[in-house]
N, C-alpha and C positions, 0 to 999 in steps of 0.2 A: 370768733365767728359770730355772725348774727343768728345762725341756727346750725343745728347738727343734722345732716341728712340721715334718714332712716330708710333702709331698704328691707321691707318684709318679703317673705318667700312668695306670697301671692302677688306682690308688686312686681317682683322679678319675672314671674311667669306671665303676668299680664303684658309687660313690655316685650317679652319674647313673642307673645302671641301677636301683638301689634306689629312687630318687625316682620313676622311671617305673613301677615295680611298685606303689609307694604310690599314685600317681595312678590307675593301673588299678584298684586295689582300691576307691578312693573312687568311681570311676565305676561299678563293678560293683554296689556297695551301693545305688546310686540307681536301678538298673534291674532289675526283676524277671526279665525274660527273660535277662539276662546272669548273674544269680546262680543260676539254676536248674541249669545244668551243674555248678557248683561244689558245690551241695547234693547232687547225685547222686554226686559224687566223694567227699564226706565220709561218705556212707552205705556206702562200700566199706571193708571191713576191711583189705585189702591196700593200698588207697590211703592210708588214715590212717596205717598203720604205716610205709609207705615215705616219706610226707611228714614224719613225725617224725624219721626217720633223716636225711633230706636237710636238714632244718632244723638238726640238730645239726652237720652238716658245714658248713653255711652260717655258723653262729655262730662256728665256729673260723676260717673264712676271713675273716669281717668283723673279728674281733678281731686277726687277723694283718695287716689292712690299715690299721690306725691306727698310723702310723709316726712316729717322733720320734728325735732325737739328744740324748744326755745331755751336760751341760757337763763340761769337764775341770777339774781343780783349778787355782785361781788361784795365780799366783806371787807376788802382792802384793795389798795392799788395794785399790789403784786399777787393778789390771791388767785388761785387756780380757778378757771372757769368751770362751773358745774352746770349741767343741763337738767331741765325739768324731766321727771319720769313720764309726764304726759306726752303721748305721741299725737301730734296734730297733722292736718293735711292742708293743702291749698284751699280745698273746699271749706274746711273749718275756718280758715282765715277770712274767706269771702263771706261766710255766714256767721261772723263773730257776734252780731247783735242777737241772732236767734240762739246761739250757743250760750251766751252769757246772761241772757234775760231769763233767769230761773225764778219761778214763783215758789210759794210755800208748799202748795199741793195742787189738787185738781182745780181746773177752771175750764169752763165751756168755751167753744169757739166764739171769738169776738167779745168775750165777757170782760167786764171791768171789775167784777167782784169774785171772790172764791166761790167754789161750788157747794161747799158745806158750811153750815153755821158754826161760829166760834164765839167765845166770850170776848166782847169788845169793851175796853175800859174808856169811858167818856172823860172829857177834860175835868169835870167836877169830881171824879173818883167813882162815879156810878158805873156798874157793870151791867151790860145787856147782851142778849144773844142776837147775833146778826151775821151778815155776810161781809167780811172785811174787804176793803179795796185792794186790788192787785198792785204789786210793786211796780210793774212795767206795763201790763195790758191796760190801755186807755188811761194811763196816768196823766196825760196832757189835758184831759177833759175836766172841766170844773163841775159840770152837771151832766153826768153820763146818760141819764135817762132822756134828756132832751137833745143833747148834742151828738150822741153816738151815731144815730142813723144818718144825719147830714154829713158828719165827718167821714164815715165809711163810703158814702156815695161820692163825696168829693175826691177821695183817694182812688176810688175805682175809675172815675173820669180822668184823673191825672195820669194814672197808669195807662189807660187806653190812649191818651194823647201821645205819650212816649212811644207806645207800641206802634201807633200810626206813623209817627215820624221815622222810626227805624224800618218799618215795612216799606215806606216810600223810598228810603235810601236804598234798600235792597232791590226794589223793583227797578230803580233807575240804573243801578249797577248791572243788573241782569239784562236790561234793554241795551245798554251800551256794549256789553260783551256779545250778546246775540247778534247785534247789528254788525260788529266787527267780524264775527265768524261767518255770517251769511252774506256779507258784502252788500248790505242794504242800509237804508237810512234808519235812524232811531224811530221815526214815526212808523215805518213799515215793520220794524221789529216789534214795536208795541202792538201793532195790529195783529201780527202773528200770535202774540201771547194772548191778547184780549179775546180773539175769536177762536182760539184753540186750533189754528191751522198747522202748527208745527207738530212733528212726530212726538216730541217730548211734551208731556202735559205740564207746561209752565204755570198755568193758572192754578192747578192743584198744588204745585210746589209753593207758590207765593201764598196761597190761602192757608196751607198747613203751617208754614213758617210764621205767617202773620198771627194765626191763632196761638201758636206757642209763645210768640213775643207778647201777645196780649196777656196770656196767663202769667208769664214770668214778670212782666212789668207791674201788673195789678198785684200779684203776690208780694213783690218787693215793697211796693208802697204800703200795702196793708200790714205786712209783717214788721214794718219799722215801728209801729205803735200798738199792734194787736197780736194776739196769738190766734192765727188763722184757724188752726185745728185744735185749739185749746192746749192744755198742759196735762202731764201725767201725774202719777202719785207723788213723785218727788219734785214736781214743778217744772220739769223740762218741757220745752216747746215740742209738741207732737209733730208739727210741720218739719222741724229740723231733724227729728228722729226718722221720719219717713224718708226724707231726702238722703240721709246717711245710709238707710237700708238699701238704696239702689245699688251701691257697690257690692254688697253681699249677694244680692240676687244675680247680678251680672257675673260675679266670680264663680258662683255655683254653676251657672249656665255655660260659661266659656271654658273655665279651667277643667271642668269634668270632661269636656270634649277633647282637650289635649291628652288626657289620660286614656280615654276609651279609643281614640282614633288609631294609635299604633297597633293595639291588640286586634281591632276589627279589620284593619287593612291587611296586616300581615297574615293573620290566621285565615281570614275569609278568602283571600286570593290564593293562598297556599292550598287550602282545602279544595277549591274549585279547579285549580290548575294541575296539581299533582295527582289528585284522586287517590284511589287505593287505600293503603294503610294510613297515609297521612290524613286523608279525609276522615277516616274512621276515628282516629285519635282526636282530631280537632272537634268533630261532632260530639264525641263522648265528653270532652272537656266542657264545651259550652252548654250541652244538655244537662250535665251534672250541676254546673253553676246556676243555670236557670231554675233548677229544682229547689234550690235553697231559698227560703223566704228572705227577700232583700232587707226588710226592716230588721229582722233578727241579726243578720250578718252585720249590718251597719251599727246596730246597738252594741253588739259584742266588741266590734273594733273601736268604737268611741269610748267604751268603758275601759278597754285596755290602754288606750292613749291617756285617759284621765288618770289612771293609776300611775302611769309613767311620769306624767307631768307633776303629780303630787309628790312623787318620790325624788324628782330632780328639779326642784323649784329654782335652783341657782342657774339653770341653763337658760332661763327666760328673764331678761333684765327689765322688761316692762310688761304691763298687763296686755298691751296691744300685741306684743310678740306671742304671748301665751294664747290669746284668742285667735291669732292668725294661724298658728300651727294647727289648731283644731279645725279651722276652716279648710286649710290645705289638706289635712288628713281626710276630712269629710268628702272633699272633691275626689281624692284618690279612691276612696271606697265606692263612691257613686260611679266613678269611671270603671272600676273593676267589675261592678255588678250590672252595668248597663251597655256593655259592648256586644253582647250576644245577639241582639236583634239586628244590628248593622252587619255583623259577621255572617249571619244567615243570608241576608240580602246579597252581600258581595259574593258569597259562595255560589249562589244560584246564578247570578249574572256572569261570573267567571266561567262556570260550566257551559253557558251558552256562547260566550265570546270565544272560548277555547276551540270550539269546533268550526269557527269561521275560516274562510279560505286563506286570508292573509296570515293567520296564525299557523295554519298547516304549511303554507309556503315557507314561512320563516323557519319552522322546525325542519322541513326537508332540506333547507340550505345550511343546516347546522348551526343556526343562531343559538346562543346559550340561553338557558332558562331565565337567568336574571335579566338579561337584556330584553327578552320577550315580555317579561312581566312589567318592566319599567317603561318600555317604549310602546307596547301594544295593549297589554291588559289594563294597566292602571289608568291611562287616559280614557279608556272606554267605559270605565265604571265610576269615574269621578262625579258624574251627574247624580248618581245614587248617593255618594258621600255628601255632596253639598246639600241635597234635599234632606237627607236624614239628620244632618247637623242642625239645620235651621228648624226642622220639625221637633227635634228633641230639646231644643233650648227652652221653650215654654214649659215643657213637662218637667225639666230639671228645676226651673224657678219655683214651680208649684211643689215639687218634692221637698225643697228646703223648708217651705212653710209647714208642710205636714210633719217633717222630721223634728223641727223645732217645737211644734205643738205637742208632740209626744215626748219631748225631752231628750232626744238623741241628735239634735241638730247642731247648730253653731253654738259657740260659747255664750252663756247668758249675758256677759258683759258687752257683747258685740251687737250693734244695732242691726236688726233684720226684721223683715215683715213677719216671719215665723215667730220670733220672740214677742213682737207686738201683739200678734193674735193670741199667743199663749198667755200673755199677761192680761188680755182682755177677758179671759174666762171669769175671773173674780170680779172684774170691773162691771161686767154685765149683770152680775148678781147683786150689785149695790142698790141702795135706795136713797136718793135717786140714782138712776142708771148712768154709768159713764160709757158712752157709746162711740165717742169720736176717735179713740185710738184704733178700734177695729175698723171704723169707716175709712179712716185715712189709709191704713194699710191695704184695705180692700180696693180702694179707688186706684192707687198707684200700681198695685199688682195687676189689677184688671187691665189697665191701660197698657202696661208692658207686655202682658201675655197676649192681649188682643192684637197689638201691633206685630208681635213676633209671629202669631198665627197667620195674619193677613200677608205678611212678608213671605212666610214659608209657602203659602199657596201660590204666590206669584213666582217664587223661585222654582217651585215644582213645574209650573206651566212653562217657564222659560228654559229649563234645563232638561226636562224629560224629552227625549227624542221622539217618543210616540205621540206627543202632543204637538199639533201643527200650530 
């Protein structure tokens, strides 16, 4: 085989989550009352823009979740095929230049020389102290001091041209589709888009996609010959590490939801519907759990897992599998400690819905408790579930950075923004200061969290029945 597929635990859960989202979309398209809130969301300019940015992050995370191992070279014609212990992904394959262009140590963004002085041996045998040339960054330049600015400007302009062409193709495809759906000419469809007369903010969509295409095309052109965000202590490209960290942030934000949602839904609705001793027991459970400091509980659980992994090293055939099980365990612990807030909200909403006339009528006609909960209670509290999930996503992404900073987050071998920020503590104390690792992690985390917060605001406005 050309490669050996590798299915990590987090990959499996991610595909199950995507399958669940697909099933939800299929169900929503069949019911008009379910699709109306999403239509209201699509009429919001900030909602559309933030959704496009989030989808871009999700695309990188999905490509980074298709894992495989490449075969090693055969020693003979009939030799058994052995595979490399290194687990790669489709994203790694697409970003091979970034992954393979490893320098000796630190280098600044767009630099052509190392960041620290070293002893350089001249052709005549004389040794001097200076900044050696990088092996890959700007290696195509003969005179970096004079040629670098012009070369960077040329590559930015070239990437902008590529982005403009792609954006034009997208706009033409959108005009053609809109003309077919509205039954008008392409010129009329373009007028609808250009003047913003359609209910959907197509101008915002095209502008946001165009801006993303511009950034992607320019970054691809520049990263082919330069280290856009510099390199770290071992010479790895910081831009590549930052992109690899997207998957970790998304996994923390989404898989934790898979863990917390069953607890919150089941216990919250049961407490509000049955009341009495059931409500007392559930309140006691989540009140007790909320009283335990979350960081201490997570630290204790991670240390227990670390002891188990050290004692059973044969259970993990690759370094990626070892890091993945720790990420999964962290998601489980975060889910167990973060379901109490949603459970309280669902309990209060269920107490209110339970007293409505249609619930009382169903009870009077002898409808079973399970059927009442599934057909009447659950659909009327789903707007709270959707709003809470989206609002909690950004908080969970930030939680991973904080936990990794204090040393109880993801495995140190896994790329994450928290590990990058943790490693920047010593780098910021250097002289001269190494600032680009922290800046890169901050920029990407800021964009993801800001997009998630804007999207959550629009989701709240679209799904909250009290908001007109």
